[in-house]
BALOBA-1460 file (C-alpha; in Angstrom, 3 decimals):
// residues 229
<rec num="1" residu="x" x="66.414" y="122.574" z="57.932"/>
<rec num="2" residu="x" x="68.408" y="125.844" z="58.640"/>
<rec num="3" residu="x" x="68.853" y="128.144" z="56.214"/>
<rec num="4" residu="x" x="72.583" y="128.946" z="55.663"/>
<rec num="5" residu="x" x="73.086" y="132.884" z="56.081"/>
<rec num="6" residu="x" x="74.025" y="134.899" z="53.021"/>
<rec num="7" residu="x" x="72.763" y="138.309" z="53.621"/>
<rec num="8" residu="x" x="74.655" y="141.757" z="53.396"/>
<rec num="9" residu="x" x="72.611" y="142.474" z="56.808"/>
<rec num="10" residu="x" x="75.233" y="143.562" z="59.601"/>
<rec num="11" residu="x" x="72.920" y="144.104" z="62.413"/>
<rec num="12" residu="x" x="69.764" y="142.257" z="63.745"/>
<rec num="13" residu="x" x="67.401" y="143.901" z="66.582"/>
<rec num="14" residu="x" x="64.240" y="142.298" z="67.863"/>
<rec num="15" residu="x" x="61.431" y="143.514" z="70.391"/>
<rec num="16" residu="x" x="61.174" y="140.936" z="72.940"/>
<rec num="17" residu="x" x="57.788" y="139.640" z="73.736"/>
<rec num="18" residu="x" x="55.894" y="137.945" z="71.088"/>
<rec num="19" residu="x" x="59.080" y="138.336" z="68.367"/>
<rec num="20" residu="x" x="62.384" y="136.681" z="69.744"/>
<rec num="21" residu="x" x="60.549" y="135.096" z="72.788"/>
<rec num="22" residu="x" x="57.004" y="133.385" z="73.329"/>
<rec num="23" residu="x" x="56.656" y="134.606" z="76.757"/>
<rec num="24" residu="x" x="52.692" y="134.047" z="76.743"/>
<rec num="25" residu="x" x="52.751" y="130.969" z="78.572"/>
<rec num="26" residu="x" x="53.695" y="132.970" z="81.874"/>
<rec num="27" residu="x" x="51.164" y="135.999" z="81.471"/>
<rec num="28" residu="x" x="48.888" y="133.155" z="80.857"/>
<rec num="29" residu="x" x="49.315" y="131.551" z="84.297"/>
<rec num="30" residu="x" x="49.777" y="135.067" z="85.775"/>
<rec num="31" residu="x" x="46.938" y="136.834" z="84.331"/>
<rec num="32" residu="x" x="44.592" y="134.143" z="85.673"/>
<rec num="33" residu="x" x="46.217" y="133.777" z="89.093"/>
<rec num="34" residu="x" x="45.312" y="137.239" z="89.318"/>
<rec num="35" residu="x" x="41.871" y="136.985" z="88.177"/>
<rec num="36" residu="x" x="41.172" y="134.471" z="90.465"/>
<rec num="37" residu="x" x="42.215" y="136.207" z="93.610"/>
<rec num="38" residu="x" x="39.840" y="138.946" z="93.107"/>
<rec num="39" residu="x" x="37.293" y="136.454" z="91.803"/>
<rec num="40" residu="x" x="37.148" y="137.280" z="88.414"/>
<rec num="41" residu="x" x="36.536" y="134.940" z="85.431"/>
<rec num="42" residu="x" x="39.464" y="133.465" z="83.710"/>
<rec num="43" residu="x" x="40.729" y="135.102" z="80.462"/>
<rec num="44" residu="x" x="41.099" y="132.843" z="77.243"/>
<rec num="45" residu="x" x="44.717" y="132.218" z="76.155"/>
<rec num="46" residu="x" x="43.653" y="133.729" z="72.777"/>
<rec num="47" residu="x" x="42.829" y="137.220" z="74.491"/>
<rec num="48" residu="x" x="45.906" y="137.194" z="76.575"/>
<rec num="49" residu="x" x="47.880" y="136.471" z="73.685"/>
<rec num="50" residu="x" x="46.179" y="139.468" z="71.650"/>
<rec num="51" residu="x" x="46.943" y="141.843" z="74.400"/>
<rec num="52" residu="x" x="50.576" y="140.903" z="76.063"/>
<rec num="53" residu="x" x="52.448" y="143.374" z="73.493"/>
<rec num="54" residu="x" x="50.422" y="145.934" z="74.983"/>
<rec num="55" residu="x" x="51.933" y="145.537" z="78.526"/>
<rec num="56" residu="x" x="51.214" y="145.030" z="81.730"/>
<rec num="57" residu="x" x="48.704" y="147.791" z="82.500"/>
<rec num="58" residu="x" x="46.710" y="146.423" z="79.538"/>
<rec num="59" residu="x" x="46.665" y="142.804" z="80.767"/>
<rec num="60" residu="x" x="45.448" y="144.277" z="84.030"/>
<rec num="61" residu="x" x="42.568" y="146.143" z="82.544"/>
<rec num="62" residu="x" x="41.803" y="142.436" z="80.915"/>
<rec num="63" residu="x" x="42.096" y="140.500" z="84.163"/>
<rec num="64" residu="x" x="40.209" y="142.805" z="86.447"/>
<rec num="65" residu="x" x="37.712" y="144.580" z="83.960"/>
<rec num="66" residu="x" x="38.775" y="147.892" z="85.203"/>
<rec num="67" residu="x" x="40.359" y="151.239" z="83.945"/>
<rec num="68" residu="x" x="43.433" y="153.283" z="84.886"/>
<rec num="69" residu="x" x="41.071" y="155.614" z="86.924"/>
<rec num="70" residu="x" x="40.041" y="152.511" z="89.523"/>
<rec num="71" residu="x" x="41.302" y="153.478" z="92.779"/>
<rec num="72" residu="x" x="42.593" y="149.612" z="92.942"/>
<rec num="73" residu="x" x="44.412" y="150.154" z="89.520"/>
<rec num="74" residu="x" x="48.030" y="150.838" z="91.023"/>
<rec num="75" residu="x" x="47.865" y="147.952" z="93.556"/>
<rec num="76" residu="x" x="46.446" y="145.277" z="90.911"/>
<rec num="77" residu="x" x="49.495" y="146.259" z="88.216"/>
<rec num="78" residu="x" x="51.808" y="145.985" z="91.215"/>
<rec num="79" residu="x" x="50.230" y="142.659" z="92.249"/>
<rec num="80" residu="x" x="50.623" y="141.165" z="88.566"/>
<rec num="81" residu="x" x="54.295" y="142.255" z="88.135"/>
<rec num="82" residu="x" x="55.112" y="140.553" z="91.277"/>
<rec num="83" residu="x" x="53.582" y="137.476" z="90.066"/>
<rec num="84" residu="x" x="54.958" y="137.680" z="86.694"/>
<rec num="85" residu="x" x="58.628" y="138.145" z="88.261"/>
<rec num="86" residu="x" x="57.878" y="135.307" z="90.388"/>
<rec num="87" residu="x" x="57.025" y="132.859" z="87.802"/>
<rec num="88" residu="x" x="59.997" y="133.734" z="85.744"/>
<rec num="89" residu="x" x="62.080" y="131.872" z="88.096"/>
<rec num="90" residu="x" x="60.191" y="128.627" z="86.829"/>
<rec num="91" residu="x" x="59.564" y="130.599" z="83.338"/>
<rec num="92" residu="x" x="57.915" y="128.502" z="80.716"/>
<rec num="93" residu="x" x="58.800" y="130.874" z="77.753"/>
<rec num="94" residu="x" x="60.599" y="129.652" z="75.104"/>
<rec num="95" residu="x" x="62.740" y="131.235" z="72.006"/>
<rec num="96" residu="x" x="60.381" y="130.925" z="69.056"/>
<rec num="97" residu="x" x="60.826" y="127.869" z="66.406"/>
<rec num="98" residu="x" x="64.220" y="128.602" z="64.336"/>
<rec num="99" residu="x" x="65.391" y="131.632" z="65.904"/>
<rec num="100" residu="x" x="67.418" y="129.657" z="68.346"/>
<rec num="101" residu="x" x="69.474" y="128.290" z="65.674"/>
<rec num="102" residu="x" x="69.562" y="131.770" z="63.829"/>
<rec num="103" residu="x" x="70.946" y="133.574" z="66.908"/>
<rec num="104" residu="x" x="74.022" y="131.074" z="66.720"/>
<rec num="105" residu="x" x="74.435" y="131.769" z="63.231"/>
<rec num="106" residu="x" x="74.825" y="135.485" z="63.849"/>
<rec num="107" residu="x" x="77.305" y="134.540" z="66.441"/>
<rec num="108" residu="x" x="79.290" y="132.075" z="63.901"/>
<rec num="109" residu="x" x="79.291" y="134.998" z="60.988"/>
<rec num="110" residu="x" x="79.529" y="138.160" z="62.964"/>
<rec num="111" residu="x" x="76.085" y="139.386" z="62.445"/>
<rec num="112" residu="x" x="75.621" y="141.470" z="65.693"/>
<rec num="113" residu="x" x="72.370" y="141.344" z="67.461"/>
<rec num="114" residu="x" x="70.567" y="142.760" z="70.324"/>
<rec num="115" residu="x" x="66.761" y="143.345" z="71.703"/>
<rec num="116" residu="x" x="65.172" y="146.598" z="71.782"/>
<rec num="117" residu="x" x="61.931" y="146.499" z="74.184"/>
<rec num="118" residu="x" x="59.714" y="148.232" z="76.410"/>
<rec num="119" residu="x" x="59.766" y="145.728" z="78.599"/>
<rec num="120" residu="x" x="61.266" y="146.623" z="82.044"/>
<rec num="121" residu="x" x="64.903" y="146.054" z="82.675"/>
<rec num="122" residu="x" x="64.233" y="143.976" z="85.963"/>
<rec num="123" residu="x" x="62.053" y="141.475" z="84.111"/>
<rec num="124" residu="x" x="63.867" y="141.200" z="80.372"/>
<rec num="125" residu="x" x="67.260" y="140.805" z="82.125"/>
<rec num="126" residu="x" x="65.968" y="137.926" z="84.522"/>
<rec num="127" residu="x" x="63.945" y="136.334" z="81.567"/>
<rec num="128" residu="x" x="67.254" y="136.211" z="79.450"/>
<rec num="129" residu="x" x="69.310" y="134.802" z="81.982"/>
<rec num="130" residu="x" x="66.852" y="132.003" z="82.588"/>
<rec num="131" residu="x" x="66.859" y="131.040" z="79.034"/>
<rec num="132" residu="x" x="70.860" y="131.343" z="78.674"/>
<rec num="133" residu="x" x="70.758" y="134.497" z="76.494"/>
<rec num="134" residu="x" x="71.789" y="137.526" z="78.602"/>
<rec num="135" residu="x" x="75.691" y="136.919" z="78.174"/>
<rec num="136" residu="x" x="75.087" y="136.572" z="74.248"/>
<rec num="137" residu="x" x="72.928" y="139.689" z="73.971"/>
<rec num="138" residu="x" x="75.204" y="142.370" z="73.564"/>
<rec num="139" residu="x" x="72.753" y="144.985" z="73.570"/>
<rec num="140" residu="x" x="69.636" y="145.224" z="75.480"/>
<rec num="141" residu="x" x="67.691" y="148.576" z="75.434"/>
<rec num="142" residu="x" x="64.977" y="148.925" z="77.979"/>
<rec num="143" residu="x" x="62.931" y="151.514" z="78.881"/>
<rec num="144" residu="x" x="65.288" y="152.449" z="81.908"/>
<rec num="145" residu="x" x="68.108" y="153.114" z="79.180"/>
<rec num="146" residu="x" x="66.068" y="155.773" z="77.122"/>
<rec num="147" residu="x" x="64.631" y="159.032" z="77.633"/>
<rec num="148" residu="x" x="62.047" y="158.223" z="74.868"/>
<rec num="149" residu="x" x="60.496" y="154.917" z="74.574"/>
<rec num="150" residu="x" x="59.370" y="153.271" z="70.968"/>
<rec num="151" residu="x" x="57.957" y="154.612" z="68.381"/>
<rec num="152" residu="x" x="61.024" y="156.935" z="69.336"/>
<rec num="153" residu="x" x="63.924" y="155.845" z="67.122"/>
<rec num="154" residu="x" x="66.123" y="156.370" z="70.463"/>
<rec num="155" residu="x" x="66.046" y="153.174" z="71.767"/>
<rec num="156" residu="x" x="66.793" y="151.429" z="68.387"/>
<rec num="157" residu="x" x="69.642" y="153.886" z="67.573"/>
<rec num="158" residu="x" x="70.883" y="153.553" z="71.234"/>
<rec num="159" residu="x" x="71.312" y="149.351" z="70.069"/>
<rec num="160" residu="x" x="73.047" y="150.483" z="66.971"/>
<rec num="161" residu="x" x="75.357" y="152.527" z="68.788"/>
<rec num="162" residu="x" x="75.962" y="149.735" z="71.338"/>
<rec num="163" residu="x" x="76.784" y="147.245" z="68.798"/>
<rec num="164" residu="x" x="78.838" y="149.999" z="66.699"/>
<rec num="165" residu="x" x="76.576" y="149.256" z="63.508"/>
<rec num="166" residu="x" x="75.133" y="152.228" z="61.160"/>
<rec num="167" residu="x" x="71.364" y="152.121" z="60.293"/>
<rec num="168" residu="x" x="71.641" y="151.390" z="56.690"/>
<rec num="169" residu="x" x="72.016" y="147.594" z="57.225"/>
<rec num="170" residu="x" x="70.287" y="147.062" z="60.044"/>
<rec num="171" residu="x" x="66.816" y="145.438" z="60.646"/>
<rec num="172" residu="x" x="64.292" y="145.574" z="63.600"/>
<rec num="173" residu="x" x="61.759" y="142.848" z="63.826"/>
<rec num="174" residu="x" x="58.764" y="143.516" z="65.598"/>
<rec num="175" residu="x" x="55.235" y="142.537" z="66.522"/>
<rec num="176" residu="x" x="53.551" y="145.899" z="67.091"/>
<rec num="177" residu="x" x="53.259" y="149.222" z="64.802"/>
<rec num="178" residu="x" x="55.008" y="150.927" z="67.447"/>
<rec num="179" residu="x" x="57.826" y="148.640" z="66.678"/>
<rec num="180" residu="x" x="57.697" y="149.277" z="62.829"/>
<rec num="181" residu="x" x="57.143" y="153.077" z="63.438"/>
<rec num="182" residu="x" x="60.481" y="152.989" z="65.924"/>
<rec num="183" residu="x" x="62.166" y="151.238" z="62.674"/>
<rec num="184" residu="x" x="61.252" y="153.862" z="60.257"/>
<rec num="185" residu="x" x="61.861" y="156.584" z="62.888"/>
<rec num="186" residu="x" x="65.144" y="154.873" z="63.358"/>
<rec num="187" residu="x" x="65.946" y="154.402" z="59.216"/>
<rec num="188" residu="x" x="66.767" y="150.770" z="59.636"/>
<rec num="189" residu="x" x="64.804" y="148.062" z="57.874"/>
<rec num="190" residu="x" x="61.166" y="147.369" z="59.403"/>
<rec num="191" residu="x" x="60.131" y="143.944" z="59.595"/>
<rec num="192" residu="x" x="56.811" y="142.786" z="61.124"/>
<rec num="193" residu="x" x="56.697" y="139.753" z="63.272"/>
<rec num="194" residu="x" x="52.939" y="138.931" z="62.180"/>
<rec num="195" residu="x" x="53.028" y="135.681" z="64.088"/>
<rec num="196" residu="x" x="53.667" y="137.634" z="67.289"/>
<rec num="197" residu="x" x="51.138" y="139.120" z="69.588"/>
<rec num="198" residu="x" x="48.790" y="140.897" z="67.419"/>
<rec num="199" residu="x" x="45.929" y="142.375" z="68.633"/>
<rec num="200" residu="x" x="42.334" y="141.210" z="67.442"/>
<rec num="201" residu="x" x="41.575" y="144.210" z="65.222"/>
<rec num="202" residu="x" x="45.003" y="145.007" z="64.149"/>
<rec num="203" residu="x" x="45.805" y="144.642" z="60.332"/>
<rec num="204" residu="x" x="49.873" y="143.990" z="59.917"/>
<rec num="205" residu="x" x="49.628" y="145.203" z="56.474"/>
<rec num="206" residu="x" x="48.236" y="148.651" z="57.367"/>
<rec num="207" residu="x" x="51.738" y="148.927" z="59.157"/>
<rec num="208" residu="x" x="53.533" y="149.561" z="55.866"/>
<rec num="209" residu="x" x="56.649" y="147.201" z="57.297"/>
<rec num="210" residu="x" x="59.379" y="146.622" z="54.657"/>
<rec num="211" residu="x" x="59.052" y="143.291" z="55.163"/>
<rec num="212" residu="x" x="56.166" y="141.071" z="57.092"/>
<rec num="213" residu="x" x="57.161" y="137.814" z="58.249"/>
<rec num="214" residu="x" x="54.102" y="134.922" z="58.883"/>
<rec num="215" residu="x" x="56.323" y="132.639" z="60.657"/>
<rec num="216" residu="x" x="59.563" y="133.013" z="62.881"/>
<rec num="217" residu="x" x="61.265" y="130.130" z="60.439"/>
<rec num="218" residu="x" x="61.054" y="132.726" z="57.372"/>
<rec num="219" residu="x" x="63.246" y="135.236" z="59.302"/>
<rec num="220" residu="x" x="66.595" y="133.312" z="58.072"/>
<rec num="221" residu="x" x="65.397" y="133.142" z="54.114"/>
<rec num="222" residu="x" x="64.057" y="136.798" z="54.217"/>
<rec num="223" residu="x" x="67.458" y="138.157" z="55.429"/>
<rec num="224" residu="x" x="69.487" y="136.172" z="52.844"/>
<rec num="225" residu="x" x="66.980" y="138.415" z="50.469"/>
<rec num="226" residu="x" x="68.635" y="141.575" z="51.801"/>
<rec num="227" residu="x" x="71.584" y="142.142" z="49.644"/>
<rec num="228" residu="x" x="73.777" y="145.356" z="49.126"/>
<rec num="229" residu="x" x="76.216" y="146.435" z="46.385"/>
């Protein structure tokens, strides 16, 4: 049952991978395709999910067993990115359970929402188009749009500016410590998505988020707790 929104929050910003959208199925395929191409062992789904939020370079290290100092790293990193872009044409990524309905409620009641991600624009744009979300997302902030990435507050502040919302009644939801740091630095409400791509050694409770979500379906109920005078 969908929770009816009765919140004072005026703006909801999401991280992309592991927060709004489960993109791991695509990465699981392309990481192991790269591993096969260089005769490396396949990587488990769990290891890939734990690494996605650290970005493509971390996935290359995982798949190839090399460091960024290796002479082949740049070529392998580009190969992974090319494979991923090709995969987006037939993406298996999905919006997390309950969040598609929540986005529809945001649209109905006039709550602004957007995405602030460290995912490069080329990939974020195509992914959102494939999931029929791009036209609805009124603010998509990628690294190309700012001078400093998360955990710097600039990306979140830019999204607020684009959506014409102040920080006081804005929340940012993310599945990495840098997301929480960025939210704190931007002076918005910081919500940790503990259901996302959490590293094996990460302790979400140590991120000092204002709130922690253990499942995406909890998001609407949590937002309803946030009431202002």
